[in-house]
C-alpha positions as a LaTeX table, in Angstrom:
\begin{tabular}{lrrr}
\hline
Residue & $x$ (\AA) & $y$ (\AA) & $z$ (\AA) \\
\hline
Unk1 & $-29.79$ & 50.78 & 178.96 \\
Unk2 & $-31.07$ & 52.78 & 176.46 \\
Unk3 & $-31.09$ & 56.74 & 176.13 \\
Unk4 & $-35.00$ & 57.82 & 175.04 \\
Unk5 & $-34.95$ & 60.86 & 173.45 \\
Unk6 & $-38.64$ & 62.73 & 174.94 \\
Unk7 & $-37.32$ & 66.07 & 173.50 \\
Unk8 & $-39.77$ & 67.97 & 171.01 \\
Unk9 & $-39.88$ & 66.49 & 167.13 \\
Unk10 & $-38.97$ & 69.50 & 166.12 \\
Unk11 & $-36.39$ & 72.08 & 166.79 \\
Unk12 & $-37.14$ & 75.40 & 168.29 \\
Unk13 & $-34.50$ & 77.13 & 165.14 \\
Unk14 & $-34.65$ & 75.12 & 162.10 \\
Unk15 & $-31.96$ & 77.05 & 160.26 \\
Unk16 & $-28.95$ & 78.69 & 162.30 \\
Unk17 & $-28.83$ & 82.23 & 163.19 \\
Unk18 & $-25.48$ & 82.40 & 161.08 \\
Unk19 & $-27.65$ & 81.25 & 158.17 \\
Unk20 & $-30.87$ & 84.10 & 158.74 \\
Unk21 & $-27.58$ & 86.74 & 159.19 \\
Unk22 & $-25.71$ & 85.86 & 155.68 \\
Unk23 & $-29.54$ & 85.65 & 153.97 \\
Unk24 & $-30.61$ & 88.86 & 155.31 \\
Unk25 & $-26.87$ & 90.21 & 154.61 \\
Unk26 & $-26.90$ & 88.99 & 151.15 \\
Unk27 & $-30.65$ & 91.38 & 150.94 \\
Unk28 & $-28.90$ & 94.35 & 152.07 \\
Unk29 & $-26.49$ & 93.57 & 149.73 \\
Unk30 & $-28.44$ & 93.31 & 146.65 \\
Unk31 & $-30.43$ & 96.02 & 147.61 \\
Unk32 & $-28.19$ & 98.39 & 148.00 \\
Unk33 & $-26.46$ & 97.20 & 145.05 \\
Unk34 & $-29.11$ & 98.35 & 143.01 \\
Unk35 & $-29.16$ & 102.04 & 144.34 \\
Unk36 & $-25.16$ & 101.98 & 144.03 \\
Unk37 & $-24.67$ & 100.09 & 140.14 \\
Unk38 & $-27.07$ & 102.86 & 138.73 \\
Unk39 & $-24.84$ & 105.94 & 139.92 \\
Unk40 & $-23.37$ & 107.17 & 135.90 \\
Unk41 & $-21.28$ & 109.95 & 137.40 \\
Unk42 & $-20.90$ & 110.39 & 141.07 \\
Unk43 & $-20.81$ & 113.95 & 142.04 \\
Unk44 & $-16.52$ & 114.71 & 142.64 \\
Unk45 & $-17.62$ & 115.93 & 146.27 \\
Unk46 & $-18.15$ & 112.05 & 146.52 \\
Unk47 & $-15.00$ & 111.12 & 146.61 \\
Unk48 & $-12.97$ & 108.14 & 145.24 \\
Unk49 & $-14.40$ & 105.50 & 147.22 \\
Unk50 & $-18.46$ & 107.07 & 147.92 \\
Unk51 & $-19.36$ & 103.63 & 147.71 \\
Unk52 & $-17.37$ & 101.32 & 150.18 \\
Unk53 & $-19.85$ & 102.70 & 153.48 \\
Unk54 & $-23.04$ & 101.93 & 151.93 \\
Unk55 & $-21.70$ & 98.30 & 150.43 \\
Unk56 & $-20.57$ & 97.83 & 154.07 \\
Unk57 & $-23.77$ & 99.43 & 155.92 \\
Unk58 & $-26.58$ & 97.89 & 154.66 \\
Unk59 & $-25.56$ & 94.53 & 153.96 \\
Unk60 & $-24.56$ & 94.96 & 158.09 \\
Unk61 & $-27.92$ & 95.74 & 158.46 \\
Unk62 & $-29.70$ & 93.07 & 156.65 \\
Unk63 & $-27.19$ & 90.88 & 158.92 \\
Unk64 & $-28.60$ & 92.98 & 162.51 \\
Unk65 & $-32.35$ & 92.68 & 160.42 \\
Unk66 & $-31.98$ & 89.00 & 160.28 \\
Unk67 & $-31.44$ & 87.85 & 163.54 \\
Unk68 & $-33.66$ & 89.69 & 164.63 \\
Unk69 & $-36.15$ & 87.17 & 162.43 \\
Unk70 & $-34.49$ & 84.92 & 163.80 \\
Unk71 & $-35.01$ & 85.46 & 167.71 \\
Unk72 & $-39.00$ & 86.27 & 166.27 \\
Unk73 & $-39.09$ & 82.43 & 166.06 \\
Unk74 & $-39.87$ & 82.16 & 169.29 \\
Unk75 & $-43.63$ & 83.20 & 167.91 \\
Unk76 & $-43.61$ & 82.03 & 165.11 \\
Unk77 & $-43.65$ & 78.32 & 166.06 \\
Unk78 & $-46.48$ & 78.63 & 168.85 \\
Unk79 & $-49.32$ & 79.05 & 166.33 \\
Unk80 & $-52.17$ & 80.57 & 165.88 \\
Unk81 & $-52.48$ & 84.29 & 165.69 \\
Unk82 & $-48.91$ & 84.64 & 167.54 \\
Unk83 & $-47.63$ & 82.89 & 164.22 \\
Unk84 & $-48.54$ & 85.16 & 162.13 \\
Unk85 & $-47.36$ & 88.09 & 164.27 \\
Unk86 & $-43.98$ & 87.12 & 163.87 \\
Unk87 & $-43.96$ & 86.76 & 160.77 \\
Unk88 & $-44.73$ & 90.64 & 160.28 \\
Unk89 & $-42.89$ & 91.38 & 162.67 \\
Unk90 & $-40.12$ & 90.02 & 161.34 \\
Unk91 & $-40.24$ & 91.05 & 158.37 \\
Unk92 & $-41.26$ & 94.02 & 159.13 \\
Unk93 & $-38.47$ & 94.21 & 161.57 \\
Unk94 & $-36.43$ & 93.49 & 158.41 \\
Unk95 & $-37.82$ & 95.69 & 156.47 \\
Unk96 & $-36.82$ & 98.66 & 158.55 \\
Unk97 & $-33.36$ & 97.45 & 159.67 \\
Unk98 & $-32.82$ & 97.41 & 155.70 \\
Unk99 & $-34.24$ & 101.12 & 155.31 \\
Unk100 & $-31.83$ & 102.48 & 158.33 \\
Unk101 & $-28.76$ & 101.08 & 156.33 \\
Unk102 & $-29.73$ & 102.38 & 153.26 \\
Unk103 & $-30.12$ & 105.47 & 154.80 \\
Unk104 & $-27.03$ & 105.53 & 156.98 \\
Unk105 & $-25.01$ & 104.20 & 154.27 \\
Unk106 & $-25.65$ & 106.67 & 151.62 \\
Unk107 & $-25.95$ & 109.24 & 154.14 \\
Unk108 & $-24.15$ & 112.04 & 152.74 \\
Unk109 & $-23.42$ & 111.03 & 149.00 \\
Unk110 & $-26.67$ & 109.94 & 147.33 \\
Unk111 & $-29.21$ & 110.13 & 150.48 \\
Unk112 & $-28.98$ & 114.07 & 150.96 \\
\hline
\end{tabular}
């Protein structure tokens, strides 16, 4: 007897949550590296290792934004206006997460 596969032809999540989080963290790392690398002479009040916090916080926030984008797959696969809404919400959610990560990471140093 053969088993008949009656599942949908496309999986709901073609890319795993881990991959979306890694992509989101990579985007966050690129964004914060743009700001951190551009500092020629940091303020001595910031401390010697001031760049560690933004380089950790922003990619973590980017990973959470990537996870939010992953959860928006439910809307994107419903088609029509819901697909557009899922894409827009996913991108805006990721942008807000990156922005919050930059603010939290640079708080007390470049963001005063």
